[in-house]
Each structure stands twice: as structure tokens, then as C-alpha cells.
N, C-alpha and C positions, 0 to 999 in steps of 0.2 A: 525755288521755293519762295521767295519774298511775295510773290504775287499772290501764293498759296497762302499765306499769314495775312494778306492784308484780305483777300477774301472771305476767309474766317472769321475776322475781324469785324468787319461790315456786317455778316450775316448775324453776328452774335448781338451787334448794335441794333439790327434791324428786330430780332425778337424782343430784347430789352425795351426798345421802342414800342413794338405792338401790346406787349405788358403792362406797359405803363398808361398807355390811350385807353387800354381794357378798364384796366381800373378807376382811372377818373372820369370815363365818360360811359361806364355803366349804364346809370340811368336812363340815360339818351339813347343808350344803344338796345337797351331792354324795349324801351317804349317804339322803337323803329320796328323791332322785329320780333315782338310778341304782342299779344292781347294783352288787355289793363290787367284781368284776373293775374297774369304769370308774370308781371313785371316786377314783383319782389323776387320771385323765386330767378328769374333771368338774370335780373342784375347780380343775386350772390354767384351765380354760376359764372357771370364775367368778371367779376374780382377775383373770384377764384382762378380762371383761366390766364386771367392778367396775372397773378403773383406766379403761377407755373412758368407762364413763358419769359417771365423776368429771368429767374430763377435759371432758367436754363440758356438763358442769353449770358448771365453771368457767368455760370459754368463753361460756357464755350470761351467767353473771353481769357478764364483764367485756366 
């Protein structure tokens, strides 16, 4: 059971890491994946998605 607990914590930390990266690099990610017209909309959705991933990671951790 200890190994499952460790795996669960690692997955939670990975979710939190992806969320924080999406929040802080939203503009760069939007430039990379979207056209010039959709950068603001894309960065907004990257930030929202990053927040959701971070909350999911925190929920798994606790």
C-alpha cells in the first residue's frame, strides 16, 4: 500500500506542476499553438485550464 500512496502523491504533484506551467507560460503556449488573432483567447483558456489542473492536483494530494 505504501507504493500506491507514493504513486498517488507523484501523480498529484505532476498535475500541480502542469497547472502552474500552464498558468505562467500561457502567453508563450498560446503563441505556439494558436494564430495571432486567437492569442488572448488561447492564453485565457490556458490559465483557466492550469488553475483546474492545479486544483485537481491539490485535491489528490489531500
